[in-house]
ROVEX-75108 format. One record per atom (N, C-alpha, C): residue in one letter; z, x, y. Coordinates in steps of 0.2 Angstrom, whole numbers, padded with zeros to 4 digits, always signed. Each point is the difference from the previous one (the first is absolute). Last residue first. Example, Ala and Ser with C-alpha at 12.3 -4.5 7.8 and 13.67 -1.06 7.14 Angstrom:
<lumlums>
s+0035+0064-0011 s+0001+0004+0006 s+0003-0004+0005 a+0000+0002-0028 a+0000-0004+0006 a+0000+0004+0006 
</lumlums>
This chain:
<lumlums>
x+0470+0305+0473 x-0005-0004-0004 x-0001-0006+0000 x+0013+0014+0013 x-0007-0003+0006 x-0003-0002-0009 x+0022+0006-0002 x-0001-0007+0007 x-0007+0002+0001 x+0005+0017-0011 x+0001-0006-0004 x-0001-0005+0003 x+0000+0021+0013 x-0005-0002-0006 x-0001-0006-0005 x+0020+0006+0012 x-0005-0002+0005 x-0006-0003-0004 x+0015+0013-0009 x+0003-0008+0001 x-0003-0003+0002 x-0004+0022-0004 x+0000-0002-0005 x+0001-0009+0001 x+0005+0016+0016 x-0006+0000-0001 x-0003-0005-0004 x+0022+0005-0001 x+0000-0002+0007 x-0008-0001+0001 x+0007+0014-0018 x+0001-0007+0001 x-0002-0003+0004 x-0003+0021+0002 x-0004-0004-0004 x+0002-0005-0002 x+0015+0014+0013 x-0006-0003+0004 x-0005-0003-0005 x+0019+0008-0012 x+0003-0005+0005 x-0008-0004+0005 x-0003+0018-0016 x-0001-0004-0002 x+0003-0008+0004 x-0002+0021+0006 x-0007-0002+0001 x-0001-0007-0002 x+0022+0013+0002 x-0002+0001+0006 x-0008-0006+0000 x+0008+0009-0018 x+0004-0006+0000 x+0001-0003+0006 x-0011+0022-0007 x-0002-0007-0005 x+0004-0005+0003 x-0006+0022+0015 x+0005-0005-0002 x-0002-0006-0004 x-0016+0020+0005 x+0003-0005+0004 x+0006-0002-0005 x-0010+0026-0002 x+0001-0007-0001 x+0001-0004+0002 x+0002+0025+0004 x-0005-0003+0003 x-0002-0009-0004 x+0017+0015-0007 x+0001-0002+0004 x-0003-0003+0004 x-0003+0006-0021 x+0003-0006+0001 x+0002-0001+0007 x-0015+0017-0006 x-0003-0009-0004 x+0006-0005+0002 x+0006+0022+0004 x-0005+0000+0005 x-0003-0006-0003 x+0014+0009-0015 x+0004-0004+0006 x-0004+0002+0005 x-0012+0008-0018 x+0004-0008-0002 x+0005-0003+0008 x-0007+0022+0000 x-0009-0006+0000 x+0004-0006+0001 x+0015+0018-0002 x+0000+0000+0006 x-0008-0007+0001 x+0010+0008-0024 x+0005-0002+0005 x-0005-0004+0006 x-0016+0007-0018 x+0005+0002+0001 x+0005-0004+0006 x-0023-0004-0012 x-0001+0005+0005 x+0007+0001+0001 x+0001-0016-0015 x-0006+0005-0004 x-0002+0005+0005 x+0014-0021+0002 x+0004+0007+0000 x-0004+0005-0002 x-0003-0029+0007 x-0003+0008-0004 x+0004+0005+0003 x+0010-0023+0000 x-0003+0005+0004 x+0000+0005-0006 x+0007-0027-0006 x-0002+0007-0001 x-0002+0003+0008 x+0017-0021-0004 x-0006+0001+0003 x-0001+0008-0003 x+0022-0011-0005 x-0008+0000-0005 x-0005+0003+0001 x+0019-0010+0015 x+0002+0006-0003 x-0006+0003-0005 x-0007-0015+0021 x+0004+0001-0005 x+0001+0005-0004 x-0006+0001+0027 x-0003+0001-0008 x+0003-0001-0004 x+0007+0001+0026 x+0001-0008-0005 x-0006+0003-0007 x+0009+0017+0014 x-0005-0003+0003 x-0003-0006-0003 x+0018+0012-0008 x+0001+0000+0009 x-0005-0003+0003 x-0002+0005-0023 x+0005-0004-0001 x+0000-0003+0010 x-0011+0019-0006 x-0004-0006+0000 x+0003-0005+0001 x+0012+0020+0002 x-0006+0000+0008 x-0003-0006-0005 x+0014+0006-0014 x+0002-0002+0003 x-0002-0004+0007 x-0011+0013-0017 x+0001-0008-0003 x+0005-0002+0004 x-0005+0024+0003 x-0005-0004+0000 x+0001-0010+0000 x+0020+0013+0008 x-0004+0003-0006 x-0007-0006+0002 x+0019+0011+0019 x-0002-0006-0004 x-0005+0002-0006 x+0014+0020+0008 x-0004-0003+0005 x-0002-0009-0007 x+0025+0015+0000 x-0006+0000-0002 x-0004-0004+0006 x+0025+0000-0007 x-0003+0007+0002 x-0006+0001+0000 x+0013-0025-0001 x-0002+0007-0004 x-0005+0004+0003 x+0007-0021+0011 x+0005+0004-0003 x-0001+0007-0004 x-0017-0015+0013 x+0006-0001+0002 x+0008+0004-0001 x-0027+0011-0001 x+0004-0006-0004 x+0008-0001+0003 x-0022+0011+0016 x+0003+0001-0007 x+0006-0007-0003 x-0019+0001+0019 x-0001+0000-0009 x+0006+0002-0002 x-0008-0002+0023 x+0005+0000+0000 x-0001-0004-0009 x-0017+0019+0010 x+0003-0007+0002 x+0007+0001-0004 x-0016+0017-0003 x-0003-0005+0002 x+0002-0003+0003 x+0011+0018-0013 x-0001+0000+0006 x-0005-0003+0004 x+0007-0006-0020 x+0007-0002+0003 x-0003+0002+0009 x-0014-0008-0024 x+0001+0006+0006 x+0005-0001+0005 x-0012-0017-0014 x+0005+0004-0003 x+0002+0009+0000 x-0015-0016+0012 x+0007-0005-0001 x+0002+0003-0003 x-0021+0003+0010 x+0007+0006-0001 x+0005-0002-0001 x-0019-0016+0005 x-0003+0005-0006 x+0009+0006+0000 x+0009-0022+0010 x-0007+0004+0000 x-0001+0004-0005 x+0016-0021+0009 x-0001+0005-0005 x-0009+0003+0000 x+0020-0010+0017 x-0007-0001-0001 x-0002+0006-0006 x+0026-0007+0002 x-0006+0002+0007 x-0003-0002-0004 x+0018-0015-0010 x-0002+0008+0000 x-0007+0003+0006 x+0020-0020+0001 x-0005+0000-0002 x-0002+0007-0003 x+0024-0006-0002 x-0003-0002+0005 x-0010+0002-0003 x+0025+0004-0011 x-0003-0006+0003 x-0001-0002+0006 x-0001+0024-0011 x+0002-0005-0005 x-0001-0008+0003 x-0009+0022+0012 x+0006-0004-0001 x-0001-0004-0004 x-0013+0025+0001 x-0001-0007+0001 x+0008-0004-0001 x-0005+0026+0011 x+0001-0004-0008 x-0001-0008+0003 x-0009+0024+0010 x+0006-0003+0001 x-0001-0005-0005 x-0016+0019+0006 x+0007+0001-0005 x+0005-0005+0003 x-0016-0004+0016 x-0003+0005-0006 x+0006+0005-0003 x+0000-0020+0019 x+0000-0001-0006 x-0002+0004-0006 x-0002+0005+0024 x+0004-0001+0000 x+0003-0003-0007 x-0017+0009+0015 x-0002+0000-0007 x+0007+0000-0003 x+0000+0014+0023 x-0003-0009-0003 x-0002+0000-0007 x+0007+0020+0014 x+0006-0004+0001 x-0003-0009-0002 x-0001+0028-0007 x-0005-0006+0001 x+0005-0006+0002 x+0006+0021-0005 x-0005+0004+0004 x-0003-0008+0003 x+0016+0001-0017 x+0004+0002+0004 x-0006+0001+0005 x-0008-0002-0020 x+0004-0006+0002 x+0002+0001+0007 x-0008+0016-0013 x-0006-0003+0004 x+0003-0005+0002 x+0015+0013-0012 x-0002+0003+0006 x-0004-0004+0005 x+0017-0013-0017 x-0007+0006+0000 x-0002+0001+0008 x+0026-0009-0005 x-0007-0003+0000 x-0005+0007+0000 x+0024+0001+0007 x-0001-0001-0010 x-0008-0004-0002 x+0010+0006+0024 x+0001+0005-0006 x-0003-0001-0006 x+0002-0019+0015 x-0006+0007+0002 x-0001+0004-0004 x+0012-0023-0009 x+0002+0004+0006 x-0005+0006-0002 x+0002-0019-0015 x+0002+0007+0000 x+0002+0004+0005 x-0011-0021+0002 x+0007-0001-0002 x+0004+0006-0002 x-0024-0003+0004 x+0004+0000+0008 x+0007-0001-0004 x-0016-0004-0015 x+0002+0005+0001 x+0003+0004+0005 x+0003-0024-0011 x-0003+0004+0002 x+0001+0008+0003 x+0007-0025-0017 x+0002+0005+0005 x-0004+0005+0004 x+0003-0021-0015 x-0005+0000+0005 x+0001+0004+0005 x+0011-0001-0023 x+0000-0008+0003 x-0003+0000+0007 x+0013+0023-0006 x-0004-0005-0005 x-0002-0008+0005 x+0003+0027+0012 x+0003-0005-0004 x-0005-0006-0005 x-0005+0028+0000 x-0001-0009+0005 x+0002-0005-0002 x+0001+0021-0010 x+0006+0000+0003 x+0000-0006+0008 x-0015+0007-0022 x+0008-0003+0000 x+0003-0001+0002 x-0020+0007+0007 x-0002-0005-0003 x+0008+0000-0002 x-0003+0019+0006 x+0000-0003+0005 x+0002-0006-0001 x-0003+0013-0018 x+0005+0002+0003 x+0003-0005+0007 x-0024+0003-0011 x+0005-0004-0006 x+0008-0001+0004 x-0016+0014+0010 x-0001-0006+0001 x+0005-0005-0002 x+0002+0022-0006 x+0001+0000+0008 x-0001-0007+0001 x-0006+0009-0021 x+0007-0003+0001 x+0000-0001+0007 x-0022-0007-0008 x+0003+0007+0002 x+0006-0001+0000 x-0016-0018-0014 x+0004+0001+0009 x+0001+0007-0002 x-0014-0019-0014 x+0002+0007+0001 x+0001+0000+0005 x-0002-0021-0018 x-0001+0002+0008 x+0001+0008+0000 x-0006-0018-0021 x+0005+0006+0003 x-0003+0000+0006 x-0006-0023-0013 x-0003+0007+0004 x+0005+0005+0001 x+0004-0023-0009 x+0002+0003-0002 x-0002+0008+0002 x-0005-0023+0005 x+0004+0002+0002 x+0004+0005+0000 x-0022-0003-0007 x-0001-0002+0007 x+0009+0000+0002 x-0007+0000-0022 x-0001+0004+0002 x+0002+0003+0007 x+0012-0015-0018 x-0003+0000+0005 x-0001+0004+0005 x+0016+0000-0017 x-0003-0003-0002 x-0008-0002+0004 x+0026+0005+0007 x-0004-0006-0001 x-0004+0002-0004 x+0011+0016+0010 x+0006-0004-0008 x-0005-0006-0001 x-0005+0016+0016 x+0001+0004-0005 x+0002-0003-0004 x+0007-0007+0024 x-0007+0003-0002 x+0001+0005-0007 x+0019-0021+0006 x-0002+0007+0000 x-0008+0002-0002 x+0003-0026+0001 x+0004+0005-0004 x+0000+0006+0004 x-0003-0023+0011 x-0005+0004-0004 x+0004+0006-0003 x+0005-0020+0017 x+0001-0002-0011 x-0001+0007-0002 x-0004-0002+0025 x+0007+0003-0002 x+0000-0001-0007 x-0019-0008+0014 x-0001+0009-0005 x+0009+0000-0003 x-0007-0017+0016 x-0006+0000-0005 x+0001+0005-0003 x+0016-0012+0013 x-0003-0003-0006 x-0005+0002-0003 x+0012+0015+0015 x+0003-0001-0005 x-0002-0006-0004 x-0010+0004+0017 x-0001+0004-0003 x+0002+0000-0003 x-0005-0020+0011 x+0001+0003+0001 x+0001+0007-0006 x-0009-0028+0011 x+0000+0006-0005 x+0001+0008+0003 x+0005-0022+0017 x-0004+0006-0004 x+0002+0002-0005 x+0000-0027+0009 x+0003+0008-0002 x-0006+0006-0001 x-0009-0023+0007 x+0007+0001+0002 x+0005+0007-0002 x-0027-0002+0004 x+0005-0001-0005 x+0007+0000+0003 x-0022-0006+0012 x+0002+0007-0004 x+0005-0004-0005 x-0022-0014+0005 x+0006+0001+0005 x+0004+0007-0004 x-0028-0002-0002 x+0006-0004-0002 x+0007+0002+0004 x-0024+0000+0012 x+0004+0004-0006 x+0004-0004+0000 x-0023-0013+0002 x+0006+0004+0004 x+0003+0004-0004 x-0024-0011+0003 x+0002+0002-0001 x+0007+0004+0002 x-0020-0020+0004 x+0002+0006+0003 x+0007+0003-0006 x-0029-0009-0001 x+0007-0004-0001 x+0005+0006+0003 x-0024+0002-0002 x+0001-0008+0000 x+0008+0000+0001 x+0000+0019-0013 x-0009-0001+0002 x+0002-0009+0003 x+0019+0020+0001 x-0002-0006-0006 x-0007-0001+0004 x+0017+0020+0004 x-0005-0003+0000 x+0000-0004-0003 x+0018+0022+0007 x-0002-0007-0004 x-0005-0005+0002 x+0012+0027+0001 x-0005-0006+0004 x-0003-0002-0004 x+0022+0020+0005 x-0004-0004-0006 x-0004-0008+0004 x+0015+0026+0002 x-0007-0004+0003 x-0003-0006-0005 x+0025+0017-0005 x-0005-0003+0000 x-0005-0003+0004 x+0024+0013-0004 x-0004-0005+0005 x-0005+0003+0000 x+0024+0003-0015 x-0008+0002+0000 x-0005-0003+0005 x+0027+0004-0012 x-0003+0000+0005 x-0006+0003+0001 x+0012-0010-0021 x-0004+0005+0004 x-0001-0001+0006 x+0006-0014-0023 x+0005+0004+0001 x-0002+0006+0007 x-0012-0024-0002 x+0000+0007-0004 x+0005+0004+0002 x-0005-0024+0007 x+0003+0001-0009 x-0002+0006-0003 x-0005-0009+0023 x-0004-0002-0003 x+0002-0001-0007 x+0008+0014+0018 x+0002-0009+0003 x-0003-0003-0005 x-0004+0022-0001 x+0007-0001-0001 x+0002-0005+0002 x-0021+0007+0007 x-0002-0003-0007 x+0006+0000-0004 x-0008-0004+0026 x+0004+0006-0004 x+0002-0004-0007 x-0023-0003+0018 x+0008-0003-0003 x+0002+0004-0003 x-0020-0003+0019 x+0003+0003-0005 x+0008-0001-0001 x-0025-0016+0006 x+0006+0006+0003 x+0005+0004-0005 x-0018-0026+0002 x-0001+0010-0003 x+0005+0002+0004 x-0010-0027-0010 x+0004+0005+0004 x+0001+0007-0002 x-0021-0016+0000 x+0009+0000-0002 x+0002+0006+0003 x-0029-0010-0005 x+0007+0000+0004 x+0006+0001-0004 x-0029+0002+0000 x+0006+0000-0005 x+0005-0001+0005 x-0026+0000+0002 x+0006-0008-0001 x+0008+0001-0002 x-0021+0015+0009 x+0001+0001-0007 x+0002-0008+0000 x+0004+0009+0018 x-0006-0001+0000 x-0002-0004-0006 x+0019+0013-0001 x+0002-0008+0005 x-0008-0003+0000 x+0003+0021-0008 x+0000-0005-0004 x+0002-0007+0003 x-0006+0019+0015 x-0006-0001-0005 x+0003-0006-0005 x+0016+0010+0016 x-0006-0006+0003 x-0004-0003-0004 x+0014+0014-0009 x+0002-0007+0000 x-0002-0003+0005 x-0007+0025-0004 x+0001-0003-0007 x+0002-0010+0002 x-0002+0015+0017 x-0007-0002+0001 x+0001-0004-0009 x+0021+0008+0008 x-0002-0003+0006 x-0007-0004-0002 x+0008+0021-0012 x+0002-0009-0004 x-0002-0006+0003 x-0007+0023+0007 x-0003-0002-0004 x+0004-0008-0006 x+0010+0014+0021 x-0008-0006+0001 x-0003-0003-0006 x+0025+0005+0001 x-0005+0006-0001 x-0006-0006+0000 x+0024-0008+0000 x-0005+0001+0005 x-0005+0005+0002 x+0013-0004-0023 x+0000-0006+0006 x-0004-0001+0005 x+0005+0019-0015 x-0006-0002-0002 x-0001-0007+0005 x+0021+0010-0003 x-0004+0005+0004 x-0007-0002+0000 x+0015-0008-0017 x+0001-0002+0005 x-0005+0000+0005 x-0007+0005-0023 x+0007-0001+0004 x+0000-0001+0004 x-0012-0016-0017 x+0000+0007+0001 x+0006+0002+0003 x-0014-0019-0011 x+0004+0001+0000 x+0000+0009+0002 x-0012-0028-0002 x-0001+0007+0001 x+0006+0002+0001 x-0012-0024-0012 x+0007+0005+0000 x-0002+0007+0003 x-0011-0026-0001 x-0002+0008-0002 x+0007+0001+0001 x-0015-0023-0010 x+0005+0004+0006 x+0000+0007-0002 x-0017-0015-0009 x+0004-0003+0004 x+0005+0003+0002 x-0023+0014-0003 x+0005-0002-0004 x+0005-0008+0006 x-0024+0015+0001 x+0005-0007+0004 x+0004-0003-0003 x-0014+0020-0006 x+0003-0002-0003 x+0001-0007+0000 x-0010+0017+0016 x-0004-0001-0007 x+0002-0004-0005 x+0013+0007+0019 x-0007-0004+0003 x-0004-0003-0006 x+0019+0014-0004 x+0005-0007+0001 x-0009-0004+0003 x-0001+0024-0007 x-0001-0009-0006 x+0004-0003+0002 x-0005+0016+0016 x-0005-0004+0000 x+0002-0003-0009 x+0019+0008+0014 x-0005-0007+0002 x-0006-0001-0002 x+0011+0019-0009 x+0004-0005-0002 x-0004-0007+0003 x-0006+0020+0006 x-0002+0000-0006 x+0003-0007-0002 x+0004+0008+0021 x-0003-0004+0001 x-0004-0002-0009 x+0018+0014+0003 x+0002-0007+0003 x-0005-0005-0002 x+0000+0026-0002 x-0001-0005-0006 x+0002-0007+0002 x+0001+0019+0017 x-0007-0004+0000 x+0002-0005-0009 x+0014+0017+0005 x+0003-0006+0005 x-0007-0004-0001 x+0001+0021-0012 x+0002-0007-0004 x+0000-0004+0006 x-0007+0022+0008 x-0007-0005-0003 x+0004-0009-0003 x+0014+0015+0019 x+0000+0001-0006 x-0006-0007-0004 x+0012+0011+0024 x-0008-0001-0003 x+0000+0003-0006 x+0021-0009+0017 x-0002+0004-0005 x-0005-0003-0002 x+0015-0001+0024 x-0004-0003-0006 x-0005+0005-0005 x+0026-0003+0015 x-0009+0002-0001 x-0002+0001-0004 x+0022-0012+0007 x-0001+0005+0005 x-0008+0005-0002 x+0014-0016-0015 x-0008-0002+0005 x-0001+0003+0005 x+0016+0007-0018 x+0002-0009+0003 x-0003+0000+0005 x-0007+0020-0010 x+0007+0000+0005 x+0001-0007+0003 x-0018+0004-0019 x-0001-0002+0007 x+0006+0002+0007 x+0003+0004-0026 x-0007+0004+0004 x-0001-0002+0008 x+0019-0011-0008 x+0001+0007-0002 x-0007+0005+0001 x-0001-0025-0001 x+0005+0002+0004 x+0000+0008+0001 x-0021-0010-0012 x+0008+0000-0001 x+0003+0004+0007 x-0025-0006-0006 x+0004-0005+0004 x+0008+0003+0000 x-0016+0010-0014 x-0004+0003+0006 x+0006-0004+0006 x+0002-0005-0024 x+0004+0006+0003 x-0003+0004+0008 x-0003-0021-0018 x+0001-0001+0006 x+0002+0008+0006 x-0018-0014-0022 x+0004+0007+0002 x+0003-0001+0008 x-0007-0024-0010 x-0001+0005+0002 x+0004+0007-0001 x+0002-0024-0010 x+0006+0004+0006 x-0005+0006+0000 x-0005-0027-0009 x+0001+0008+0003 x+0004+0002+0002 x-0009-0025-0012 x+0005+0002+0003 x-0001+0006-0002 x-0010-0023-0003 x-0004+0005+0003 x+0008+0005+0003 x-0005-0024-0015 x+0004+0003+0004 x-0004+0008+0002 x-0009-0021-0012 x+0006-0002+0003 x+0003+0005+0004 x-0026-0002-0009 x+0005+0004+0001 x+0008-0004+0003 x-0026-0009+0002 x+0005-0005-0007 x+0009+0009+0000 x-0021+0001+0018 x+0005-0007+0000 x+0004+0000-0006 x-0021+0012-0006 x+0003+0001+0005 x+0001-0008+0003 x+0001+0009-0026 x-0006-0005+0009 x+0005+0003+0003 x+0002+0013-0024 x+0004-0005+0006 x-0008-0002+0004 x+0004+0012-0022 x-0004-0004+0001 x+0001-0006+0006 x+0005+0027-0006 x+0006-0005-0002 x-0002-0010+0001 x-0015+0019+0002 x+0003+0000-0007 x+0008-0002+0000 x-0016-0003+0020 x-0001-0001-0009 x+0003+0001-0005 x+0008+0002+0023 x-0001-0006-0001 x-0006+0002-0009 x+0006+0020+0010 x+0005-0003-0002 x+0000-0007-0002 x-0019+0011+0007 x+0002+0002-0008 x+0007-0004-0002 x-0007-0005+0021 x-0005+0000+0000 x+0002+0003-0009 x+0008+0010+0017 x+0005-0006-0001 x-0004-0006-0006 x+0000+0030+0002 x-0005-0008+0003 x+0003-0007-0003 x+0008+0027+0004 x-0001-0005-0004 x-0002-0006+0002 x+0005+0023+0007 x-0003-0001-0002 x-0002-0005-0004 x+0017+0003+0015 x-0006+0001+0004 x-0005-0003-0004 x+0023+0002-0008 x-0005-0005+0000 x-0004-0002+0005 x+0005+0019-0019 x+0001+0000+0009 x-0002-0005+0002 x+0008+0000-0027 x-0005+0001+0005 x+0004+0000+0007 x+0007-0010-0024 x+0000+0007+0002 x-0005+0004+0005 x+0005-0029-0008 x-0005+0006+0001 x+0004+0007+0002 x+0007-0021-0016 x+0002+0007+0005 x-0006+0002+0003 x+0010-0025-0012 x-0004+0004-0003 x-0002+0005+0008 x+0020-0010-0015 x-0003-0001+0007 x-0004+0006+0000 x+0017-0002-0018 x-0007-0007-0001 x-0002-0001+0006 x+0017+0017-0001 x-0006+0000-0007 x-0002-0006+0001 x+0020+0010+0012 x-0005-0006+0001 x-0006+0002-0002 x+0017+0016-0002 x+0003-0006+0002 x-0002-0006+0001 x-0012+0020-0004 x+0007+0002-0004 x+0002-0007-0001 x-0015+0006+0017 x-0003-0004-0008 x+0004-0001-0004 x+0005+0010+0020 x+0000-0007+0002 x-0006-0002-0006 x+0008+0023-0001 x+0004-0003+0002 x+0000-0009-0001 x-0019+0013+0002 x+0003+0002-0007 x+0007-0004+0000 x-0010+0000+0020 x-0005-0003-0005 x+0004-0002-0007 x+0010+0017+0016 x-0001-0008+0002 x-0003-0003-0005 x-0006+0023+0000 x+0007+0000-0004 x+0001-0010+0002 x-0020+0006+0010 x-0001+0003-0008 x+0009-0003-0005 x-0011-0008+0026 x+0003+0003-0001 x+0002+0000-0008 x-0012-0016+0013 x-0005+0008-0002 x+0005+0004-0003 x-0003-0029+0000 x+0004+0006+0001 x-0003+0005+0002 x+0000-0028-0003 x-0005+0005+0000 x+0008+0008+0003 x-0004-0026-0016 x+0006+0005+0004 x-0006+0005+0004 x+0002-0027-0013 x-0004+0006+0001 x+0005+0005+0003 x+0006-0022-0006 x-0007-0001-0005 x-0001+0009+0000 x+0023-0014+0003 x-0003+0001+0002 x-0006+0007-0002 x+0018-0025+0000 x-0006+0004-0004 x-0003+0005+0006 x+0022-0011+0007 x-0004+0001+0001 x-0003+0002-0006 x+0022-0006+0006 x-0005-0005-0005 x-0007+0000+0000 x+0020+0016+0010 x-0001-0007+0002 x-0004-0003-0002 x+0004+0018-0010 x+0006+0001+0001 x-0002-0007+0002 x-0017+0013+0001 x+0001-0004-0006 x+0007-0005-0001 x-0006+0012+0022 x-0005-0004-0002 x-0001-0003-0007 x+0015+0019+0003 x+0001-0005+0005 x-0004-0006+0000 x-0007+0019-0011 x+0005-0002-0004 x+0005-0007+0003 x-0020+0012+0012 x-0004-0005-0009 x+0008-0003-0003 x+0005+0016+0018 x-0004-0006+0004 x-0001-0004-0007 x+0007+0020-0006 x+0004-0004+0003 x+0000-0005+0003 x-0013+0018-0011 x-0001-0008-0002 x+0007-0003+0001 x-0010+0024+0005 x+0002-0002-0007 x+0004-0006-0002 x-0021+0003+0019 x+0007+0004-0002 x+0002+0001-0007 x-0019-0013+0012 x+0007-0004-0003 x+0006+0006-0002 x-0021-0008+0015 x+0003+0005+0002 x+0006+0002-0003 x-0011-0025-0002 x-0002+0008+0003 x+0006+0004+0001 x-0001-0023-0016 x+0003+0005+0003 x-0002+0006+0004 x-0004-0027-0007 x-0003+0006-0003 x+0005+0003+0007 x+0002-0025-0016 x+0001+0006+0009 x-0004+0006-0002 x+0006-0030-0008 x-0003+0006-0002 x-0001+0006+0006 x+0013-0025-0010 x-0002+0004+0005 x-0001+0007+0000 
</lumlums>
């Protein structure tokens, strides 16, 4: 089974496809750091480091030797910041972001490649957007049918709460979501085996963090295994927290025997969410964040631009194990059509 990954980022979707048995022929990604990371992990894949709007499908078909209708799966996740719940205040306002229209670039590739199956992934906020409504109608006219909806990756082998919109389609056949797992993987399952940072010889795990004495003292006093800054009492919180009644997870600890909160681009900064280690007085490391995203321990992330850009790549990635589960269901249906 052969596939193409559009908007590939640093390779989470490609890894999930490969884990399910697909051969990924090509990827398209515009961010140089993501491409560097992608190629380090998936060196056999042909990558277009280019704005997809400037890439002709005919060029892709020519380089890969693909005929229309020959590709088994076209997968993609256009940049989703314009539809994110934070930027839209959970749908209360509309955001004018040019990246919102990149979903039509995915449609362009579908129209010109006519793959046997499609997988489109994005944030939940897109599901009711007029662009998505148009996309679904157009795909149906092209013969694609399948499940679509919002799934929590925690139900599919990922030790993290993360709601994602998925649209599947088989050309002239129906694609279904796989069943949810009976047991959730926990934070303990994912990261408890790691040594303390500084002792692992893994740059992603050993990358040091800097905190002021005031912040370090506050972190030490937050109860272990799921505690929150609210447990400190109002007098012991930062002045900015006393004035704000929202963002309750900020400076909170992850719990060992639950799934982690959504791993975001701010995952190594406790001021961005519940990203403190369950027991140790620090934020989670880049490697821990990647493991909570279900990346394997040996997956390479470029540190050429430092810690925060690497964290952004990890937080923006698709969890490979989630994609593997979805892709296995697609592969099974495609095998039945041969």
